[in-house]
SEKOL-740846 format. One record per residue (C-alpha): z, x, y; chain. Coordinates in steps of 0.25 Angstrom, whole numbers, plus 2048, in hexadecimal, padded with zeros to 3 digits. Each point is the difference from the previous one (the first is absolute). Layout:
residues N
SITE / Z / X / Y / A
...
//
This chain:
residues 251
SITE / C98 / 7FD / 1AC / A
SITE / 804 / 7F2 / 7FE / A
SITE / 7FC / 7F6 / 80B / A
SITE / 809 / 7F5 / 804 / A
SITE / 7FA / 7F3 / 804 / A
SITE / 805 / 7F6 / 80A / A
SITE / 807 / 7F7 / 7F6 / A
SITE / 806 / 80B / 7F8 / A
SITE / 807 / 806 / 80D / A
SITE / 805 / 7F2 / 804 / A
SITE / 806 / 7FE / 7F1 / A
SITE / 806 / 80E / 801 / A
SITE / 807 / 7FD / 80E / A
SITE / 804 / 7F2 / 7FB / A
SITE / 807 / 807 / 7F4 / A
SITE / 807 / 80A / 808 / A
SITE / 805 / 7F5 / 80A / A
SITE / 805 / 7F7 / 7F5 / A
SITE / 808 / 80B / 7F9 / A
SITE / 806 / 805 / 80C / A
SITE / 804 / 7F2 / 805 / A
SITE / 80A / 7FE / 7F4 / A
SITE / 809 / 80B / 806 / A
SITE / 7FC / 800 / 80F / A
SITE / 80A / 7FA / 80A / A
SITE / 7FA / 7F5 / 809 / A
SITE / 7FB / 805 / 80E / A
SITE / 808 / 7FC / 80B / A
SITE / 7F8 / 7F8 / 80B / A
SITE / 804 / 803 / 80E / A
SITE / 806 / 7F6 / 808 / A
SITE / 7F6 / 7FA / 80A / A
SITE / 809 / 7F5 / 805 / A
SITE / 802 / 807 / 80E / A
SITE / 80F / 804 / 7FD / A
SITE / 806 / 80D / 801 / A
SITE / 80A / 805 / 7F6 / A
SITE / 80E / 802 / 805 / A
SITE / 800 / 7F6 / 80B / A
SITE / 806 / 7F4 / 7F9 / A
SITE / 80E / 805 / 803 / A
SITE / 806 / 804 / 80E / A
SITE / 802 / 80E / 7FB / A
SITE / 7F2 / 802 / 7FD / A
SITE / 7FC / 7FB / 80E / A
SITE / 80A / 80A / 806 / A
SITE / 7FA / 80C / 7F8 / A
SITE / 7F2 / 7FC / 804 / A
SITE / 804 / 7FF / 80F / A
SITE / 807 / 80E / 7FF / A
SITE / 7F4 / 806 / 7FA / A
SITE / 7F7 / 7FA / 80B / A
SITE / 809 / 805 / 80B / A
SITE / 800 / 80E / 7FA / A
SITE / 7F1 / 800 / 7FF / A
SITE / 7FF / 7FC / 80F / A
SITE / 80A / 80B / 804 / A
SITE / 7F8 / 80A / 7F9 / A
SITE / 7F3 / 7FC / 806 / A
SITE / 806 / 800 / 80E / A
SITE / 807 / 80D / 7FE / A
SITE / 7F6 / 809 / 808 / A
SITE / 801 / 7F7 / 80B / A
SITE / 80F / 7FF / 800 / A
SITE / 800 / 810 / 7FF / A
SITE / 7F7 / 800 / 80D / A
SITE / 807 / 7F5 / 808 / A
SITE / 80F / 804 / 7FD / A
SITE / 800 / 80F / 7FF / A
SITE / 7FD / 80C / 809 / A
SITE / 7F2 / 801 / 7FA / A
SITE / 7F9 / 7F9 / 80C / A
SITE / 805 / 80A / 80A / A
SITE / 7FD / 80C / 7F7 / A
SITE / 7F2 / 7FD / 7FC / A
SITE / 7FC / 7FC / 80F / A
SITE / 805 / 80D / 805 / A
SITE / 7F9 / 808 / 7F6 / A
SITE / 7F3 / 7F9 / 803 / A
SITE / 802 / 803 / 80F / A
SITE / 803 / 80F / 7FC / A
SITE / 7F3 / 801 / 7F8 / A
SITE / 7F7 / 7F9 / 80B / A
SITE / 807 / 809 / 80B / A
SITE / 7FC / 80C / 7F9 / A
SITE / 7F2 / 7FB / 7FD / A
SITE / 800 / 805 / 7F2 / A
SITE / 7F9 / 7F3 / 7FB / A
SITE / 804 / 7FE / 7F2 / A
SITE / 809 / 80C / 7FE / A
SITE / 80A / 7FD / 7FB / A
SITE / 7FA / 7F4 / 7F8 / A
SITE / 805 / 7F2 / 800 / A
SITE / 806 / 802 / 7F3 / A
SITE / 808 / 80C / 804 / A
SITE / 805 / 7F8 / 80D / A
SITE / 804 / 7F4 / 7F8 / A
SITE / 807 / 808 / 7F5 / A
SITE / 808 / 808 / 80B / A
SITE / 804 / 7F4 / 807 / A
SITE / 804 / 7F9 / 7F3 / A
SITE / 809 / 80C / 7FB / A
SITE / 806 / 801 / 80E / A
SITE / 803 / 7F2 / 800 / A
SITE / 807 / 802 / 7F2 / A
SITE / 808 / 80B / 807 / A
SITE / 804 / 7F8 / 80C / A
SITE / 803 / 7F3 / 7F9 / A
SITE / 808 / 807 / 7F4 / A
SITE / 80E / 7FD / 806 / A
SITE / 7FC / 7F1 / 802 / A
SITE / 7FB / 7FF / 7F2 / A
SITE / 80C / 807 / 7FA / A
SITE / 809 / 7F6 / 808 / A
SITE / 7F7 / 7F4 / 7FA / A
SITE / 802 / 806 / 7F2 / A
SITE / 80F / 801 / 801 / A
SITE / 803 / 7F3 / 807 / A
SITE / 7F6 / 7F7 / 7FA / A
SITE / 7F8 / 805 / 7F4 / A
SITE / 80B / 807 / 7F8 / A
SITE / 80A / 7F4 / 801 / A
SITE / 7F4 / 7F6 / 7FC / A
SITE / 7FD / 808 / 7F4 / A
SITE / 80E / 800 / 7FC / A
SITE / 801 / 7F1 / 802 / A
SITE / 80B / 801 / 80A / A
SITE / 7F8 / 7F8 / 80B / A
SITE / 7F5 / 7F5 / 800 / A
SITE / 7F2 / 802 / 803 / A
SITE / 801 / 7F9 / 80E / A
SITE / 80C / 809 / 803 / A
SITE / 7F8 / 80D / 7FC / A
SITE / 7F4 / 7FC / 809 / A
SITE / 80A / 7FE / 80C / A
SITE / 806 / 80D / 7FE / A
SITE / 7F3 / 807 / 7FD / A
SITE / 7FA / 7FB / 80D / A
SITE / 80C / 804 / 809 / A
SITE / 7FD / 80F / 800 / A
SITE / 7F1 / 7FD / 803 / A
SITE / 804 / 7F7 / 80C / A
SITE / 80A / 80A / 805 / A
SITE / 7F5 / 80B / 800 / A
SITE / 7F5 / 7F8 / 807 / A
SITE / 80A / 7FB / 80A / A
SITE / 804 / 80E / 804 / A
SITE / 7F1 / 803 / 802 / A
SITE / 7FC / 7F4 / 807 / A
SITE / 800 / 7FE / 80F / A
SITE / 808 / 7F4 / 806 / A
SITE / 7F4 / 7FC / 808 / A
SITE / 7F7 / 7FF / 7F4 / A
SITE / 80B / 7F8 / 7F9 / A
SITE / 802 / 7F7 / 80B / A
SITE / 7F1 / 7FD / 801 / A
SITE / 7FF / 7FC / 7F1 / A
SITE / 80D / 7F8 / 802 / A
SITE / 7FA / 7F8 / 80B / A
SITE / 7F3 / 7FE / 7F9 / A
SITE / 807 / 7FA / 7F4 / A
SITE / 808 / 7F7 / 80A / A
SITE / 80E / 804 / 7FA / A
SITE / 80D / 800 / 808 / A
SITE / 805 / 80D / 805 / A
SITE / 808 / 807 / 7F4 / A
SITE / 80E / 803 / 802 / A
SITE / 7FF / 80C / 7F6 / A
SITE / 7F6 / 807 / 7F8 / A
SITE / 803 / 7F8 / 7F4 / A
SITE / 7FB / 7F4 / 807 / A
SITE / 7F2 / 806 / 801 / A
SITE / 7F6 / 7FB / 7F5 / A
SITE / 7FA / 80B / 7F8 / A
SITE / 7F2 / 7FB / 802 / A
SITE / 802 / 801 / 80F / A
SITE / 806 / 80F / 7FF / A
SITE / 7F3 / 805 / 7F8 / A
SITE / 7F5 / 7FD / 80A / A
SITE / 809 / 805 / 80B / A
SITE / 803 / 80D / 7F8 / A
SITE / 7F1 / 802 / 7FE / A
SITE / 7FD / 7FE / 80F / A
SITE / 80B / 80A / 804 / A
SITE / 7FB / 80A / 7F5 / A
SITE / 7F2 / 7FF / 806 / A
SITE / 805 / 802 / 80E / A
SITE / 808 / 80D / 7FC / A
SITE / 7F4 / 805 / 7F8 / A
SITE / 7F7 / 7FF / 80C / A
SITE / 80A / 807 / 809 / A
SITE / 801 / 80C / 7F6 / A
SITE / 7F0 / 800 / 7FF / A
SITE / 7FF / 801 / 80F / A
SITE / 809 / 80C / 800 / A
SITE / 7F8 / 806 / 7F5 / A
SITE / 7F3 / 7FF / 807 / A
SITE / 804 / 807 / 80D / A
SITE / 800 / 80F / 7FB / A
SITE / 7F2 / 7FD / 7F9 / A
SITE / 7FA / 7FA / 80C / A
SITE / 805 / 80C / 808 / A
SITE / 7F8 / 809 / 7F6 / A
SITE / 7F4 / 7F8 / 801 / A
SITE / 800 / 800 / 80F / A
SITE / 802 / 80F / 801 / A
SITE / 7F5 / 803 / 7F6 / A
SITE / 7F6 / 7F6 / 807 / A
SITE / 803 / 807 / 80D / A
SITE / 7FD / 80E / 7FB / A
SITE / 7F3 / 7FB / 7F9 / A
SITE / 7FC / 7FA / 80D / A
SITE / 803 / 80C / 808 / A
SITE / 7F8 / 808 / 7F7 / A
SITE / 7F4 / 7F7 / 801 / A
SITE / 801 / 7FB / 7F1 / A
SITE / 7FF / 7F2 / 803 / A
SITE / 7F8 / 7FD / 7F3 / A
SITE / 80A / 805 / 7F7 / A
SITE / 80A / 7F5 / 7FB / A
SITE / 80E / 804 / 805 / A
SITE / 806 / 7F9 / 7F4 / A
SITE / 7FA / 80A / 7F7 / A
SITE / 806 / 80C / 808 / A
SITE / 80E / 7F9 / 802 / A
SITE / 802 / 7FC / 7F2 / A
SITE / 804 / 80E / 7FB / A
SITE / 809 / 802 / 80C / A
SITE / 807 / 7F3 / 7FD / A
SITE / 802 / 803 / 7F2 / A
SITE / 805 / 80E / 803 / A
SITE / 80A / 7FA / 80B / A
SITE / 805 / 7F6 / 7F6 / A
SITE / 803 / 80A / 7F5 / A
SITE / 806 / 80A / 80A / A
SITE / 80A / 7F6 / 805 / A
SITE / 803 / 7FB / 7F2 / A
SITE / 7FA / 7F2 / 803 / A
SITE / 803 / 7FA / 7F2 / A
SITE / 80E / 803 / 801 / A
SITE / 802 / 7FC / 80E / A
SITE / 7F9 / 7F2 / 7FE / A
SITE / 806 / 7FD / 7F2 / A
SITE / 80E / 804 / 805 / A
SITE / 7FF / 7F8 / 80C / A
SITE / 7FB / 7F4 / 7F8 / A
SITE / 80C / 801 / 7F7 / A
SITE / 80A / 802 / 80B / A
SITE / 7FB / 7F4 / 808 / A
SITE / 805 / 7F7 / 7F5 / A
SITE / 80E / 806 / 801 / A
//
């Protein structure tokens, strides 16, 4: 086997590079001048701003879904239900969030359909401008939030923002409606959660009284009452009642 020395390898590489350099195209060097291609014209700047706006909206999409839809009320009520039954992690957080998410899609589908008809499709057909599409798309969401917001909560945030008394719902800023809507949703969810706790507390009290009368004070009442609470919840079709009441509460 022939051994290659250092000078021989260097000469071979030099020959290959010299022969390839006759036909190879020059390598384009990157621009390090600190400029971005496409920003030399106003159209390029507009495109970059639109892309930045879309990326911002996509990054805030989970927060927008939570703040402007029925998701908050549903997930809080389901969490109260799980705690009232005392089942710890059954159903798990993934199931609770998934159920709340798909119930939100079910409840909000008429609103989103209205946004699609009034804003998205005309904008895709180039019948309206981007600003007009945004205005039309926000209106159904505003109408939904206002229908679920208490006047007291709305007046609170109007006073905090130091705005004059609005003459119509159209005069209320969207950034004022959103926190008022969330506070109203939390209040409604806590009211429903209180009502859910009552039958399970009654079962716990009955089981604790029976155990104390039998002298079994060392036996945890929760261990005995849990099967009875699950049985009661199943016999009365608890999931149907809770989920049906949640959907009807947005009607």
